[in-house]
N, C-alpha and C positions, 0 to 999 in steps of 0.2 A: 546682276550675276551671284551668286551666292558663294561666300568666301568659306573655306572649307581650312582646319585646321586649327592652329592655338587662337584665328582672328576672326573665328565664323560669328562671333557673337556682332560684329558689325555689319549688321545688314541695315538695310538704307532704313525700315522703320527705328530701328534702336538708335542708329546714328541721326535719328531727324530728333528724338526725344534727347539726345546727347546734346546737339546744337542748341536745343531751344532751353533746357535747362542753364549752359553757357550763359545765354543771352539774360536771363534770370537772375543768373549771380552776377555777371556784370551789373544788371541795374540795382539789384539788393546790394551788394557790399561796394558798387561804386559810390552810393550813397551811405552807406554804413561806415566804410573806411575813410572817408571825407569828412567827416564829422567833427574835427577839432578845427577845420577850415570853415563848415557850416557855422560852426558857433559862434567863430569872429564876426559871420556877418548876422548872422541874430542877433548877437549880442550891440552892432550898432543901432536896430531897428528899437531894441526894447530896454538896451541901457543896462547890462546888467554885468557884476563884476565878474570874476575869472573862478572864485568861489562854487559859481552854477553849473562848471563844465563838468566835473565827475556825474551829477545826477543826471544831467543833458545826456551825455553819449553813453553811460551805462544803464539806461533806461533802452534804449535803443538795440545795447546789446542783448541785455536781458530781457524784455519783454516777448522778442519770438521764439526765445528759450523755454520761457513759463508757462506759455499758450503754447507747448507745441504738442502737450496731453491730447488737447483740446481738436488741434488742427488737425492731427492725426485721425482721431474717431472721425472730423469731418471728412476726411478723403475717403476713410473705407465705407462712410455711408453713402458719398457720393460719386467721384472719380475726380481722377487726376483734374484733367481739364475743366471741369466745374468752380473748382478750386483754384486754377489756375487764373479765371477769369475774375473771380471775388476777390484774389488777392491783389490783381492789377486795380480794381476799381477801388478797394480800401484805400490801398498807398497812394495811388495819383491824388485822389481825390482831396484826400489830407493836404497834399502839397498845393492844390489850387485853391483851398480856401485861405492857405497863408496869409495873404496880403488884406482878408478882412477882421486879422488876428489883432486885437489892441493891447493884451496882457502877455504874461511869459504864461502864465497860470494855462491860458488857454491854448499856447504854442504847443506846450508840455502835453496837455490832455489829448490835442487834436493831432499831432505831427509826431511825437515822441510816444503815445501807448497808443492811440488806434490805429495810425498808419507803420506802426510797429506789428501789430497784430497782420495788417495786411505781407509786411516782409516777412514775417513766421509761413505763410501760404507760401511766396515766392522760394523760401529757403527748402521749405519741406517737399514740396511738389518736384521741383527738380532735382531734389536727393533722393529722394525714394522711388520717384518714377524710374531714375538710371538703375537702384539698384536692384529693381525688380524688373528689369529689362535685360541686366548684363549677368553672365554668371563666370564664365571663365577670366574675362578680363573685366571684372567689378574696379577692382583697384585704379585699372588704366583708365577705364570709363571717369569714375569719381574723378581723377586729377583732371581729366581734360574740361568735364563741367565746370569744376570748382575752379578750372583756370579763369572761368570769367569774373571770378572774384577781384585777382589781381588786375587783368584788364580794366575793369569798370573802375578800379579803384585809382590804379596810374591817369586815365584819363578824364574821367571824371573833376577833378579839382580843376585841370585847365579849361575845362567845359564852363564848370560851376561862375570861375572866375571871370572868365570872359562874358557871359551872360550878364553878370552883375555889373561888371564896368560900362557895359554897353546897355543894358536895359534895366538898372535899379530899380526904378519904380515898379515893375511888374516882370521881374526878371523870373520868380518863382512858375508864374501861370507859364512861361515856355517852358520849364523844365518839367512840370506836372504835366502839360500838355503834352511834350514830346515821349514820356515814361509810358503815359497811356497808350497812346498811338503804337507802341511799341510791343507794350506787353499785352494788348490785346490779340495782336496780329501772331504774336508767339504762343498764346495759350492755344492756339487751335492745333498745334503739332502734338500736345500731350495727349496721351492716352484717354480718351473718352471712356471706357469700359475699365470698371475696376478691376485693379490687377492685383491687390493687396492679398495678402495670401492671410487665410481667414483663420483663425485658433479654434482650434476642435474642442468645441466647449459645447456644454449641454445649454439650448434655448429657455433660459428661464421663462421670457415671454410665452412660448408655447405652452408651455405646461400650469401658468400659474393658474389658469381658470378652475384646472382640476385638483388645485391643492384645498387642504381641508382649510377653514377660518383661522385654527389656531396656529397654521404655520404661513400666513401671511406676510407679517412682520420678517419673519425668519427669509422667507421668499424675497423681499424686498432688497433685504442685505445681500443676498445670495448674487442679486441683480446686481447690486453696486458693485461689489467684487468683480463680476464677471465684465461689466461696462468698462470698465476703469482697469479692467488685466490686473488688479492689486495682486493675486494670486505668485504672482512673478516674484515678486519679493521674499518667497521662501527659501529663494536660493541664495545661499550664504555665501558662496564665493561671487556674486553678483553685487549681492550688499556692500561687501567691500569694496568690490570695485567701482562701484557706483561713489562710495563714499571718498574714496581715495581721489576719483576726479572732481567730486564735489571740493574738498579740500585744497587740490590745485589750483581751482577756477575761483576761489578767493583772491589770486594776485595775479594769475599768467595773462588777463585780458589788461592788466594796467598799461603796456607798453603801447598800448594804441590808444588807451584814454588820455594820458598825460604828454605824448610826443610832441606836441605844439609847445605848451607852457615847459616842457625838458629842455627843450631843444633854443626856446626864445630866451631863457634867461643863462644859456650856457654860452651863447654868441657874446664877445666882447661888442659894444655898443656902436651899432650900425643901425645906417637909414632904413625906417622900417620895410621900405619896398625889397630893399638887400633879404632882411630878414624872411620875408614874406616870400621871396622867390627859392632860398634855402631851403626853407622848410619844407614847401611843397616839392621840392626835387627829390627830398628824403624820405618822404612819404610815399611818394610815386617808386621809389625804388624800392622800399618795403611790399608795395604791393607787387611788382615782381620777382622780387626774392620769394615772396607766399606763395607765388604761382610756381616757381620751379620747384618749391620744396611741396606743395601739392603734387605736383604729376612724380616727383621722386618718391614719396611714400608710396602714391598710387602703386609706383611698379614695384617697391621693396615688399607691399602688401602682398601682391599677385605672385611675385618671382622669389623674396627672399625666404632664404631656409633659417632665420632668426624669428624666434618670435615676436609676435606682434605684440605682445605686454611688453616684452624686453625693449623693443624699440622705440613703444613710446615714454618707460620708464627712461630711455635714456633722451630721449627728447627733452622732457621735464629736469633732468639732472643740468644739459646744457642751457636752459631757460633761467633756472636760478642762476647758474652761472655768469650770464650774461646781464641779471639785474644786479649780481653783486658788483660787476667790473663797471656798469651803468653808474652807480654810486660813489665807486673811487673815481673816476677819472674827471679830468678837468678841460679837456681837449674836445671840443666840439665836432672834431672829423672823427675820431675813434668813438665817441658817444654815439654819432650817426651809424657808424661801421656796426655798433653794437645793436641799434637799431634793427639795421639790413638782417642780421644775422636771426635778433631773436624774430622776426617776421618768419625767416623761411622754417627754424624750430616749431613756431608756433604753428603753422600751417598742418602739424602732425596731426593737430586735434580735429580738423575737416574728415580726414580721412582713415586712420586706423580704427578709432573706437568701433567703427561699425563690424569691422572683423573681431574684434576680441570679445562683441558683443553675440557675434553668430556661435562664437567657441564655448558659449555661459547658458546659451538657452538654447531650445530647440527654434527651427527655421520660421514658425509660427507665429512666435514673441517677439521673435527681433524689431519691429518696427513700432510695438508698443513699448517694448525696453529703452530703445533708440529714442523715441519722445520725450519716457522719464530723466533719460540721461539730461537731454538739453534741459526740461524745466529745472532739476536740480543744478546743472551748471549755470544757469540765471540768477537763480536764489544766489547761489556761490558770487554771482560778479555784484548784485546788487549789495550785498553784506561786505564783501571784498573792496565796495568802493568808499563804502562807510569807513569802514575801519584805515583806509590809507588816509582818506577826508581828514580825518580826526588826527590819525598819526602826523601828517604832514604840519598842521595846525601847531600840534604841539613841540615839534622843534624848529 
């Protein structure tokens, strides 16, 4: 049955893509936003101290962002479906190799770096396939798709802890195997034909053989600029916008990086089991809050008359206030509440930026600008984590 009116985007094909994206976000962010707990489990095997947590978690957040430029190009050259299969294999196999690792360096390279490239494919395949399948209800569709993030973030810590408690010697084989199976089945739902909007640029490759020899070097430079779409940076307003997001990302992700350690030192001395249970509940509530925020900001981006630039700015102001209050409070319950509010406001960065980009550049450049935005955000996370780590050591 074909839907008419405001919800005509939600036909069978688009809905299947949206639900497949939701499953991918469940897996990717179920892992990513349980990293504070995962670090504690890995810490028991490799006997590393808490000073390693910022690097461990930030790499997983940053690598998918930094690699997004190349992932976007790969999607354009192949298809959403192919990249979904590829991401499933890369991420799952890195987990399956966990029990063969004997050093912290091996773990960082295999799971945190290589595995996170797989996560980048999860994120961009799900996100961009939905962006290019929906028009009128793009914000709502993205909100529902990224709802997989809090669902995964809510249930994954419990699944992880239960699997570890009952199968400590081979728990990652179980986790990796289940993720691989679900991911491969889900990958079949994504678009097999490339739907990315291609830019109307002159094909350097077609004319390269007709160029005079003295122009070969210039042609190579033009090819590089064309291949990476560097001409988009001639847009001054876009440059200012990307720089602003980069500066914001120096610190806004720290709430997810340090939540475990922050709550742990704020709780009055209690049994370890009580501390772990309370922190797991808070992280789960943060995931629920983030999910509510994603749907809310998706609807606001579609329907609200307020500029999405102002809306994102207000969210950043709210995040700043949360950070200030987190530093001032000594109550673990108020601190927990602030982390939940923080998660809701942080969800805006999942939804709103793609709408802002669409207002700054032509439609054919949206994919590439979005991938560069993610890359700059990832670099900002790495730099910000290093600054924060040194600052905390200083105080």
